[in-house]
Backbone and ligand atoms as CSV (ligand in chain L), in Angstrom:
chain,resi,resn,atom,element,x,y,z
A,1,UNK,N,N,62.615,-22.413,-14.003
A,1,UNK,CA,C,61.392,-23.190,-14.297
A,1,UNK,C,C,60.336,-22.240,-14.869
A,2,UNK,N,N,59.734,-22.672,-15.855
A,2,UNK,CA,C,58.714,-21.797,-16.499
A,2,UNK,C,C,57.351,-22.318,-16.161
A,3,UNK,N,N,56.475,-21.418,-15.599
A,3,UNK,CA,C,55.139,-21.832,-15.271
A,3,UNK,C,C,54.179,-21.350,-16.344
A,4,UNK,N,N,53.389,-22.236,-16.794
A,4,UNK,CA,C,52.430,-21.943,-17.886
A,4,UNK,C,C,51.477,-20.866,-17.370
A,5,UNK,N,N,51.010,-19.984,-18.238
A,5,UNK,CA,C,50.187,-18.850,-17.875
A,5,UNK,C,C,48.856,-19.340,-17.194
A,6,UNK,N,N,48.291,-20.364,-17.782
A,6,UNK,CA,C,47.014,-20.850,-17.208
A,6,UNK,C,C,47.245,-21.389,-15.826
A,7,UNK,N,N,48.393,-22.070,-15.628
A,7,UNK,CA,C,48.705,-22.630,-14.321
A,7,UNK,C,C,48.824,-21.501,-13.302
A,8,UNK,N,N,49.482,-20.389,-13.688
A,8,UNK,CA,C,49.551,-19.208,-12.810
A,8,UNK,C,C,48.157,-18.752,-12.443
A,9,UNK,N,N,47.343,-18.638,-13.368
A,9,UNK,CA,C,45.957,-18.134,-13.086
A,9,UNK,C,C,45.284,-19.032,-12.074
A,10,UNK,N,N,45.392,-20.350,-12.264
A,10,UNK,CA,C,44.775,-21.298,-11.333
A,10,UNK,C,C,45.348,-21.140,-9.897
A,11,UNK,N,N,46.664,-21.011,-9.857
A,11,UNK,CA,C,47.320,-20.845,-8.537
A,11,UNK,C,C,46.814,-19.607,-7.839
A,12,UNK,N,N,46.779,-18.510,-8.575
A,12,UNK,CA,C,46.288,-17.242,-7.969
A,12,UNK,C,C,44.811,-17.390,-7.559
A,13,UNK,N,N,44.034,-18.036,-8.412
A,13,UNK,CA,C,42.569,-18.207,-8.114
A,13,UNK,C,C,42.432,-19.046,-6.833
A,14,UNK,N,N,43.252,-20.084,-6.673
A,14,UNK,CA,C,43.143,-20.951,-5.484
A,14,UNK,C,C,43.498,-20.155,-4.214
A,15,UNK,N,N,44.568,-19.337,-4.331
A,15,UNK,CA,C,44.948,-18.515,-3.232
A,15,UNK,C,C,43.808,-17.621,-2.753
A,16,UNK,N,N,43.211,-16.949,-3.698
A,16,UNK,CA,C,42.050,-16.089,-3.386
A,16,UNK,C,C,41.031,-16.833,-2.671
A,17,UNK,N,N,40.675,-18.055,-3.172
A,17,UNK,CA,C,39.619,-18.844,-2.526
A,17,UNK,C,C,40.044,-19.168,-1.051
A,18,UNK,N,N,41.289,-19.635,-0.891
A,18,UNK,CA,C,41.737,-20.010,0.431
A,18,UNK,C,C,41.692,-18.845,1.388
A,19,UNK,N,N,42.215,-17.726,0.948
A,19,UNK,CA,C,42.155,-16.516,1.840
A,19,UNK,C,C,40.675,-16.196,2.163
A,20,UNK,N,N,39.840,-16.291,1.123
A,20,UNK,CA,C,38.447,-15.989,1.332
A,20,UNK,C,C,37.834,-16.920,2.398
A,21,UNK,N,N,38.137,-18.165,2.316
A,21,UNK,CA,C,37.579,-19.123,3.336
A,21,UNK,C,C,38.093,-18.761,4.742
A,22,UNK,N,N,39.379,-18.463,4.841
A,22,UNK,CA,C,39.953,-18.074,6.168
A,22,UNK,C,C,39.214,-16.862,6.697
A,23,UNK,N,N,39.062,-15.871,5.862
A,23,UNK,CA,C,38.361,-14.657,6.321
A,23,UNK,C,C,36.982,-14.956,6.779
A,24,UNK,N,N,36.269,-15.789,6.004
A,24,UNK,CA,C,34.887,-16.169,6.344
A,24,UNK,C,C,34.856,-16.794,7.713
A,25,UNK,N,N,35.784,-17.796,7.895
A,25,UNK,CA,C,35.766,-18.562,9.155
A,25,UNK,C,C,36.140,-17.652,10.305
A,26,UNK,N,N,37.135,-16.816,10.147
A,26,UNK,CA,C,37.576,-15.923,11.217
A,26,UNK,C,C,36.467,-14.980,11.616
A,27,UNK,N,N,35.849,-14.359,10.656
A,27,UNK,CA,C,34.791,-13.381,10.988
A,27,UNK,C,C,33.588,-14.127,11.582
A,28,UNK,N,N,33.289,-15.361,11.048
A,28,UNK,CA,C,32.212,-16.127,11.588
A,28,UNK,C,C,32.405,-16.437,13.058
A,29,UNK,N,N,33.610,-16.800,13.401
A,29,UNK,CA,C,33.868,-17.280,14.754
A,29,UNK,C,C,33.873,-16.169,15.767
A,30,UNK,N,N,34.075,-14.938,15.337
A,30,UNK,CA,C,33.975,-13.863,16.285
A,30,UNK,C,C,32.569,-13.249,16.298
A,31,UNK,N,N,31.721,-13.899,15.580
A,31,UNK,CA,C,30.313,-13.572,15.737
A,31,UNK,C,C,29.805,-12.481,14.775
A,32,UNK,N,N,30.453,-12.232,13.694
A,32,UNK,CA,C,29.985,-11.235,12.792
A,32,UNK,C,C,29.156,-11.935,11.659
A,33,UNK,N,N,27.898,-11.763,11.720
A,33,UNK,CA,C,27.039,-12.204,10.611
A,33,UNK,C,C,26.641,-13.659,10.643
A,34,UNK,N,N,27.186,-14.469,11.536
A,34,UNK,CA,C,26.719,-15.840,11.605
A,34,UNK,C,C,25.951,-16.084,12.870
A,35,UNK,N,N,24.767,-16.637,12.741
A,35,UNK,CA,C,23.986,-16.968,13.912
A,35,UNK,C,C,23.988,-18.445,14.123
A,36,UNK,N,N,24.508,-18.847,15.262
A,36,UNK,CA,C,24.569,-20.277,15.575
A,36,UNK,C,C,23.157,-20.720,15.933
A,37,UNK,N,N,22.786,-21.917,15.493
A,37,UNK,CA,C,21.456,-22.439,15.817
A,37,UNK,C,C,21.428,-22.667,17.348
A,38,UNK,N,N,20.380,-22.201,17.997
A,38,UNK,CA,C,20.239,-22.444,19.427
A,38,UNK,C,C,20.668,-21.220,20.218
A,39,UNK,N,N,21.363,-20.281,19.566
A,39,UNK,CA,C,21.804,-19.081,20.257
A,39,UNK,C,C,20.659,-18.322,20.856
A,40,UNK,N,N,19.481,-18.374,20.213
A,40,UNK,CA,C,18.395,-17.566,20.697
A,40,UNK,C,C,17.457,-18.259,21.638
A,41,UNK,N,N,17.825,-19.467,22.033
A,41,UNK,CA,C,16.981,-20.187,22.952
A,41,UNK,C,C,16.902,-19.431,24.221
A,42,UNK,N,N,15.727,-19.429,24.816
A,42,UNK,CA,C,15.547,-18.692,26.047
A,42,UNK,C,C,16.216,-19.439,27.177
A,43,UNK,N,N,16.728,-18.659,28.119
A,43,UNK,CA,C,17.344,-19.286,29.292
A,43,UNK,C,C,16.623,-18.779,30.522
A,44,UNK,N,N,16.794,-19.562,31.598
A,44,UNK,CA,C,16.135,-19.254,32.839
A,44,UNK,C,C,16.971,-19.883,33.971
A,45,UNK,N,N,17.078,-19.161,35.078
A,45,UNK,CA,C,17.807,-19.718,36.209
A,45,UNK,C,C,16.954,-20.714,37.004
A,46,UNK,N,N,17.422,-22.004,37.036
A,46,UNK,CA,C,16.568,-23.063,37.690
A,46,UNK,C,C,16.205,-22.717,39.123
A,47,UNK,N,N,17.101,-22.043,39.839
A,47,UNK,CA,C,16.833,-21.772,41.280
A,47,UNK,C,C,15.922,-20.504,41.461
A,48,UNK,N,N,15.560,-19.919,40.300
A,48,UNK,CA,C,14.701,-18.758,40.433
A,48,UNK,C,C,13.305,-18.985,39.824
A,49,UNK,N,N,13.036,-20.238,39.559
A,49,UNK,CA,C,11.750,-20.622,38.938
A,49,UNK,C,C,10.541,-20.073,39.691
A,50,UNK,N,N,10.666,-20.145,41.051
A,50,UNK,CA,C,9.520,-19.770,41.898
A,50,UNK,C,C,9.154,-18.247,41.726
A,51,UNK,N,N,10.173,-17.482,41.404
A,51,UNK,CA,C,9.928,-16.061,41.271
A,51,UNK,C,C,9.607,-15.662,39.812
A,52,UNK,N,N,9.607,-16.704,38.923
A,52,UNK,CA,C,9.335,-16.363,37.521
A,52,UNK,C,C,7.886,-16.157,37.269
A,53,UNK,N,N,7.586,-15.168,36.398
A,53,UNK,CA,C,6.237,-14.826,36.131
A,53,UNK,C,C,5.481,-15.996,35.537
A,54,UNK,N,N,6.146,-16.764,34.733
A,54,UNK,CA,C,5.476,-17.869,34.068
A,54,UNK,C,C,5.633,-19.234,34.757
A,55,UNK,N,N,6.870,-19.559,35.067
A,55,UNK,CA,C,7.102,-20.877,35.678
A,55,UNK,C,C,6.943,-20.898,37.186
A,56,UNK,N,N,6.783,-19.708,37.798
A,56,UNK,CA,C,6.487,-19.700,39.212
A,56,UNK,C,C,5.148,-20.323,39.533
A,57,UNK,N,N,4.286,-20.286,38.508
A,57,UNK,CA,C,2.976,-20.873,38.676
A,57,UNK,C,C,2.668,-21.689,37.374
A,58,UNK,N,N,3.222,-22.875,37.306
A,58,UNK,CA,C,3.053,-23.729,36.097
A,58,UNK,C,C,1.571,-23.835,35.771
A,59,UNK,N,N,1.216,-23.555,34.511
A,59,UNK,CA,C,-0.207,-23.482,34.227
A,59,UNK,C,C,-0.508,-23.507,32.707
A,60,UNK,N,N,-1.822,-23.537,32.410
A,60,UNK,CA,C,-2.296,-23.414,31.077
A,60,UNK,C,C,-2.885,-22.007,30.996
A,61,UNK,N,N,-2.511,-21.235,29.960
A,61,UNK,CA,C,-2.985,-19.887,29.891
A,61,UNK,C,C,-3.503,-19.592,28.450
A,62,UNK,N,N,-4.679,-19.060,28.346
A,62,UNK,CA,C,-5.197,-18.699,26.992
A,62,UNK,C,C,-4.526,-17.407,26.587
A,63,UNK,N,N,-3.894,-17.448,25.381
A,63,UNK,CA,C,-3.163,-16.210,24.943
A,63,UNK,C,C,-3.741,-15.640,23.704
A,64,UNK,N,N,-4.752,-16.292,23.089
A,64,UNK,CA,C,-5.356,-15.777,21.891
A,64,UNK,C,C,-6.674,-16.501,21.705
A,65,UNK,N,N,-7.370,-16.124,20.657
A,65,UNK,CA,C,-8.719,-16.747,20.461
A,65,UNK,C,C,-8.636,-18.249,20.413
A,66,UNK,N,N,-7.684,-18.796,19.644
A,66,UNK,CA,C,-7.504,-20.237,19.536
A,66,UNK,C,C,-6.105,-20.652,19.951
A,67,UNK,N,N,-5.543,-19.897,20.877
A,67,UNK,CA,C,-4.137,-20.121,21.260
A,67,UNK,C,C,-3.934,-20.262,22.740
A,68,UNK,N,N,-3.160,-21.250,23.072
A,68,UNK,CA,C,-2.943,-21.449,24.546
A,68,UNK,C,C,-1.429,-21.591,24.743
A,69,UNK,N,N,-0.963,-21.179,25.906
A,69,UNK,CA,C,0.429,-21.432,26.284
A,69,UNK,C,C,0.367,-22.331,27.530
A,70,UNK,N,N,1.263,-23.299,27.561
A,70,UNK,CA,C,1.372,-24.175,28.730
A,70,UNK,C,C,2.764,-24.080,29.299
A,71,UNK,N,N,2.847,-23.669,30.512
A,71,UNK,CA,C,4.195,-23.597,31.217
A,71,UNK,C,C,4.336,-24.782,32.072
A,72,UNK,N,N,5.308,-25.597,31.753
A,72,UNK,CA,C,5.521,-26.885,32.470
A,72,UNK,C,C,6.883,-26.900,33.133
A,73,UNK,N,N,6.835,-27.278,34.385
A,73,UNK,CA,C,8.046,-27.477,35.136
A,73,UNK,C,C,8.210,-28.986,35.419
A,74,UNK,N,N,9.340,-29.515,35.037
A,74,UNK,CA,C,9.664,-30.896,35.333
A,74,UNK,C,C,10.658,-30.887,36.519
A,75,UNK,N,N,10.410,-31.814,37.412
A,75,UNK,CA,C,11.371,-31.952,38.588
A,75,UNK,C,C,11.288,-33.374,39.055
A,76,UNK,N,N,12.257,-33.828,39.786
A,76,UNK,CA,C,12.212,-35.199,40.296
A,76,UNK,C,C,11.034,-35.392,41.302
A,77,UNK,N,N,10.067,-36.133,41.009
A,77,UNK,CA,C,9.786,-36.938,39.825
A,77,UNK,C,C,8.416,-36.690,39.342
A,78,UNK,N,N,8.106,-35.401,39.097
A,78,UNK,CA,C,6.747,-35.009,38.719
A,78,UNK,C,C,6.822,-33.947,37.573
A,79,UNK,N,N,5.641,-33.791,36.993
A,79,UNK,CA,C,5.455,-32.633,36.073
A,79,UNK,C,C,4.434,-31.749,36.698
A,80,UNK,N,N,4.627,-30.443,36.573
A,80,UNK,CA,C,3.603,-29.507,36.960
A,80,UNK,C,C,3.234,-28.623,35.790
A,81,UNK,N,N,1.942,-28.286,35.512
A,81,UNK,CA,C,0.817,-28.797,36.258
A,81,UNK,C,C,0.507,-30.249,35.906
A,82,UNK,N,N,-0.296,-30.879,36.686
A,82,UNK,CA,C,-0.689,-32.286,36.435
A,82,UNK,C,C,-2.087,-32.467,37.001
A,83,UNK,N,N,-3.116,-32.717,36.181
A,83,UNK,CA,C,-3.030,-32.893,34.746
A,83,UNK,C,C,-2.928,-31.549,34.047
A,84,UNK,N,N,-2.551,-31.581,32.793
A,84,UNK,CA,C,-2.532,-30.421,31.900
A,84,UNK,C,C,-3.811,-30.477,31.074
A,85,UNK,N,N,-4.688,-29.522,31.308
A,85,UNK,CA,C,-6.003,-29.557,30.621
A,85,UNK,C,C,-5.992,-28.513,29.514
A,86,UNK,N,N,-6.206,-29.020,28.304
A,86,UNK,CA,C,-6.177,-28.089,27.150
A,86,UNK,C,C,-7.319,-28.479,26.182
A,87,UNK,N,N,-7.786,-27.531,25.388
A,87,UNK,CA,C,-8.844,-27.814,24.422
A,87,UNK,C,C,-8.312,-28.381,23.112
A,88,UNK,N,N,-9.123,-29.247,22.447
A,88,UNK,CA,C,-8.759,-29.787,21.135
A,88,UNK,C,C,-8.886,-28.691,20.143
A,89,UNK,N,N,-8.219,-28.886,19.028
A,89,UNK,CA,C,-8.337,-28.010,17.839
A,89,UNK,C,C,-7.951,-26.533,18.147
A,90,UNK,N,N,-6.985,-26.400,19.043
A,90,UNK,CA,C,-6.449,-25.084,19.352
A,90,UNK,C,C,-4.939,-25.195,19.218
A,91,UNK,N,N,-4.267,-24.057,18.996
A,91,UNK,CA,C,-2.844,-24.041,18.908
A,91,UNK,C,C,-2.280,-23.965,20.309
A,92,UNK,N,N,-1.530,-25.037,20.675
A,92,UNK,CA,C,-1.001,-25.090,22.057
A,92,UNK,C,C,0.530,-25.015,21.983
A,93,UNK,N,N,1.082,-24.050,22.658
A,93,UNK,CA,C,2.507,-23.949,22.707
A,93,UNK,C,C,3.020,-24.332,24.128
A,94,UNK,N,N,3.816,-25.411,24.170
A,94,UNK,CA,C,4.339,-25.845,25.424
A,94,UNK,C,C,5.709,-25.177,25.652
A,95,UNK,N,N,5.895,-24.696,26.867
A,95,UNK,CA,C,7.194,-24.117,27.276
A,95,UNK,C,C,7.649,-24.988,28.478
A,96,UNK,N,N,8.701,-25.708,28.230
A,96,UNK,CA,C,9.083,-26.715,29.274
A,96,UNK,C,C,10.502,-26.437,29.808
A,97,UNK,N,N,10.601,-26.500,31.123
A,97,UNK,CA,C,11.942,-26.375,31.706
A,97,UNK,C,C,12.017,-27.330,32.886
A,98,UNK,N,N,13.204,-27.415,33.482
A,98,UNK,CA,C,13.392,-28.341,34.578
A,98,UNK,C,C,13.885,-27.552,35.816
A,99,UNK,N,N,13.462,-27.985,36.968
A,99,UNK,CA,C,13.899,-27.350,38.213
A,99,UNK,C,C,15.247,-27.920,38.695
A,100,UNK,N,N,15.546,-29.157,38.292
A,100,UNK,CA,C,16.732,-29.788,38.846
A,100,UNK,C,C,17.688,-30.420,37.783
A,101,UNK,N,N,17.301,-31.664,37.350
A,101,UNK,CA,C,18.206,-32.314,36.409
A,101,UNK,C,C,17.521,-32.432,35.052
A,102,UNK,N,N,18.151,-33.026,34.096
A,102,UNK,CA,C,17.574,-33.169,32.784
A,102,UNK,C,C,16.455,-34.191,32.850
A,103,UNK,N,N,15.306,-33.836,32.378
A,103,UNK,CA,C,14.183,-34.734,32.256
A,103,UNK,C,C,13.736,-34.825,30.808
A,104,UNK,N,N,12.845,-35.761,30.537
A,104,UNK,CA,C,12.243,-35.814,29.205
A,104,UNK,C,C,10.834,-35.353,29.253
A,105,UNK,N,N,10.280,-35.002,28.077
A,105,UNK,CA,C,8.863,-34.609,28.024
A,105,UNK,C,C,8.385,-35.246,26.721
A,106,UNK,N,N,7.670,-36.355,26.929
A,106,UNK,CA,C,7.313,-37.165,25.743
A,106,UNK,C,C,5.877,-37.658,25.874
A,107,UNK,N,N,5.084,-37.433,24.840
A,107,UNK,CA,C,3.717,-37.913,24.773
A,107,UNK,C,C,3.609,-38.936,23.731
A,108,UNK,N,N,3.625,-40.270,24.134
A,108,UNK,CA,C,3.624,-41.335,23.157
A,108,UNK,C,C,2.395,-41.256,22.189
A,109,UNK,N,N,2.655,-41.511,20.927
A,109,UNK,CA,C,1.586,-41.430,19.944
A,109,UNK,C,C,1.449,-40.084,19.319
A,110,UNK,N,N,2.254,-39.147,19.752
A,110,UNK,CA,C,2.270,-37.795,19.150
A,110,UNK,C,C,3.718,-37.439,18.847
A,111,UNK,N,N,3.935,-36.256,18.237
A,111,UNK,CA,C,5.286,-35.822,18.014
A,111,UNK,C,C,5.714,-34.859,19.111
A,112,UNK,N,N,5.057,-34.864,20.186
A,112,UNK,CA,C,5.455,-34.059,21.334
A,112,UNK,C,C,6.639,-34.721,22.041
A,113,UNK,N,N,7.766,-34.224,21.875
A,113,UNK,CA,C,8.995,-34.895,22.326
A,113,UNK,C,C,10.028,-33.834,22.523
A,114,UNK,N,N,10.478,-33.620,23.776
A,114,UNK,CA,C,11.479,-32.637,24.018
A,114,UNK,C,C,12.257,-33.007,25.259
A,115,UNK,N,N,13.301,-32.271,25.520
A,115,UNK,CA,C,14.065,-32.438,26.713
A,115,UNK,C,C,13.756,-31.269,27.634
A,116,UNK,N,N,13.589,-31.572,28.961
A,116,UNK,CA,C,13.398,-30.539,29.937
A,116,UNK,C,C,14.763,-30.300,30.592
A,117,UNK,N,N,15.417,-29.238,30.292
A,117,UNK,CA,C,16.770,-28.989,30.674
A,117,UNK,C,C,16.862,-27.803,31.668
A,118,UNK,N,N,17.454,-28.017,32.823
A,118,UNK,CA,C,17.519,-26.873,33.777
A,118,UNK,C,C,18.325,-25.724,33.108
A,119,UNK,N,N,17.719,-24.544,33.224
A,119,UNK,CA,C,18.391,-23.394,32.583
A,119,UNK,C,C,17.888,-23.039,31.179
A,120,UNK,N,N,17.153,-23.973,30.598
A,120,UNK,CA,C,16.653,-23.736,29.254
A,120,UNK,C,C,15.190,-23.973,29.159
A,121,UNK,N,N,14.588,-23.370,28.116
A,121,UNK,CA,C,13.192,-23.531,27.902
A,121,UNK,C,C,12.958,-24.148,26.545
A,122,UNK,N,N,12.379,-25.379,26.533
A,122,UNK,CA,C,12.058,-26.013,25.287
A,122,UNK,C,C,10.663,-25.627,24.851
A,123,UNK,N,N,10.517,-25.293,23.620
A,123,UNK,CA,C,9.217,-24.778,23.127
A,123,UNK,C,C,8.777,-25.627,21.929
A,124,UNK,N,N,7.486,-25.993,21.958
A,124,UNK,CA,C,6.935,-26.655,20.775
A,124,UNK,C,C,5.432,-26.345,20.691
A,125,UNK,N,N,4.951,-26.176,19.469
A,125,UNK,CA,C,3.567,-25.851,19.270
A,125,UNK,C,C,2.865,-27.004,18.584
A,126,UNK,N,N,1.757,-27.426,19.132
A,126,UNK,CA,C,1.032,-28.542,18.605
A,126,UNK,C,C,-0.457,-28.203,18.585
A,127,UNK,N,N,-1.206,-29.122,17.909
A,127,UNK,CA,C,-2.684,-29.006,17.959
A,127,UNK,C,C,-3.176,-30.408,18.120
A,128,UNK,N,N,-4.029,-30.677,19.099
A,128,UNK,CA,C,-4.637,-31.994,19.290
A,128,UNK,C,C,-5.953,-32.028,18.537
A,129,UNK,N,N,-6.068,-32.931,17.606
A,129,UNK,CA,C,-7.332,-33.060,16.790
A,129,UNK,C,C,-8.377,-33.849,17.621
A,130,UNK,N,N,-7.933,-34.752,18.434
A,130,UNK,CA,C,-8.858,-35.631,19.165
A,130,UNK,C,C,-8.798,-35.355,20.650
A,131,UNK,N,N,-9.972,-35.276,21.251
A,131,UNK,CA,C,-10.031,-35.156,22.671
A,131,UNK,C,C,-9.690,-36.484,23.284
A,132,UNK,N,N,-9.378,-36.416,24.601
A,132,UNK,CA,C,-9.061,-37.636,25.306
A,132,UNK,C,C,-7.913,-37.442,26.232
A,133,UNK,N,N,-7.466,-38.539,26.822
A,133,UNK,CA,C,-6.371,-38.453,27.794
A,133,UNK,C,C,-5.072,-38.986,27.171
A,134,UNK,N,N,-4.046,-38.231,27.348
A,134,UNK,CA,C,-2.758,-38.608,26.803
A,134,UNK,C,C,-1.722,-38.694,27.937
A,135,UNK,N,N,-1.036,-39.777,27.949
A,135,UNK,CA,C,0.005,-39.919,28.966
A,135,UNK,C,C,1.226,-39.109,28.604
A,136,UNK,N,N,1.872,-38.650,29.667
A,136,UNK,CA,C,3.122,-37.845,29.487
A,136,UNK,C,C,4.212,-38.555,30.282
A,137,UNK,N,N,5.315,-38.834,29.598
A,137,UNK,CA,C,6.333,-39.540,30.401
A,137,UNK,C,C,7.697,-38.848,30.248
A,138,UNK,N,N,8.514,-39.163,31.286
A,138,UNK,CA,C,9.898,-38.646,31.223
A,138,UNK,C,C,10.751,-39.760,30.564
A,139,UNK,N,N,11.386,-39.378,29.491
A,139,UNK,CA,C,12.190,-40.394,28.734
A,139,UNK,C,C,13.684,-40.091,28.781
A,140,UNK,N,N,14.058,-39.334,29.819
A,140,UNK,CA,C,15.520,-39.163,30.027
A,140,UNK,C,C,15.786,-39.647,31.448
A,141,UNK,N,N,16.790,-40.487,31.619
A,141,UNK,CA,C,17.050,-41.036,32.948
A,141,UNK,C,C,17.339,-39.900,33.909
A,142,UNK,N,N,16.627,-39.851,35.056
A,142,UNK,CA,C,16.796,-38.727,35.965
A,142,UNK,C,C,16.926,-39.110,37.422
A,143,UNK,N,N,17.001,-40.393,37.655
A,143,UNK,CA,C,17.190,-40.803,39.092
A,143,UNK,C,C,16.416,-42.079,39.375
A,144,UNK,N,N,16.394,-42.377,40.674
A,144,UNK,CA,C,15.806,-43.704,41.100
A,144,UNK,C,C,14.368,-43.898,40.678
A,145,UNK,N,N,13.600,-42.801,40.680
A,145,UNK,CA,C,12.173,-42.973,40.340
A,145,UNK,C,C,11.827,-42.498,38.923
A,146,UNK,N,N,12.853,-42.472,38.060
A,146,UNK,CA,C,12.680,-42.066,36.732
A,146,UNK,C,C,11.490,-42.775,36.006
A,147,UNK,N,N,11.470,-44.088,36.261
A,147,UNK,CA,C,10.425,-44.907,35.563
A,147,UNK,C,C,9.064,-44.608,36.057
A,148,UNK,N,N,8.925,-43.903,37.181
A,148,UNK,CA,C,7.588,-43.510,37.692
A,148,UNK,C,C,7.185,-42.118,37.364
A,149,UNK,N,N,8.066,-41.414,36.737
A,149,UNK,CA,C,7.776,-39.985,36.457
A,149,UNK,C,C,6.882,-39.812,35.193
A,150,UNK,N,N,5.673,-39.447,35.520
A,150,UNK,CA,C,4.653,-39.332,34.439
A,150,UNK,C,C,3.670,-38.215,34.757
A,151,UNK,N,N,2.966,-37.809,33.747
A,151,UNK,CA,C,1.926,-36.813,33.897
A,151,UNK,C,C,0.760,-37.167,32.976
A,152,UNK,N,N,-0.226,-36.294,32.945
A,152,UNK,CA,C,-1.382,-36.558,32.177
A,152,UNK,C,C,-1.814,-35.294,31.422
A,153,UNK,N,N,-2.115,-35.463,30.152
A,153,UNK,CA,C,-2.662,-34.372,29.360
A,153,UNK,C,C,-4.087,-34.686,29.034
A,154,UNK,N,N,-5.015,-33.849,29.466
A,154,UNK,CA,C,-6.407,-34.044,29.191
A,154,UNK,C,C,-6.887,-33.065,28.121
A,155,UNK,N,N,-7.239,-33.591,26.964
A,155,UNK,CA,C,-7.659,-32.736,25.822
A,155,UNK,C,C,-9.205,-32.686,25.832
A,156,UNK,N,N,-9.753,-31.514,26.070
A,156,UNK,CA,C,-11.199,-31.333,26.129
A,156,UNK,C,C,-11.746,-31.169,24.746
A,157,UNK,N,N,-12.947,-31.745,24.522
A,157,UNK,CA,C,-13.539,-31.613,23.169
A,157,UNK,C,C,-13.900,-30.155,22.839
L,1,LIG,CU1,CU,12.486,-37.380,34.965
L,1,LIG,CU2,CU,13.296,-39.369,34.037
């Protein structure tokens, strides 16, 4: 059987591509050069929260001229601190984790929406333009009193 020259070229070209893909996948899966999304998420041991520099004392902390960090611990069936008092028109970064099971961290009417997962720290940075009181609710089922798990965010003018 005689194979046309162009056909040979295409076959060789395809082989090179296929081998190339295999090499890419192999190297990727052993961790050379590919960063999986979420790999760099901070982790924390839920049973060591009390000894943690930040979550041992859930709080609002000023970290810059117009910047604040809020360390929030969710647990059945409360959020700490409560209320969370922050100033309007400042950059607020929430760091949220859970002491026990998966909880939600959701402020209706805003895009503040995260999961509070034991062992992980969810982070989101927001700025409140308007002062006032904002409800904070748990929107992940977490047990018998899930529907009562709520907190308060007070935004000072
Ligand atoms: Cu906590 Cu639902």
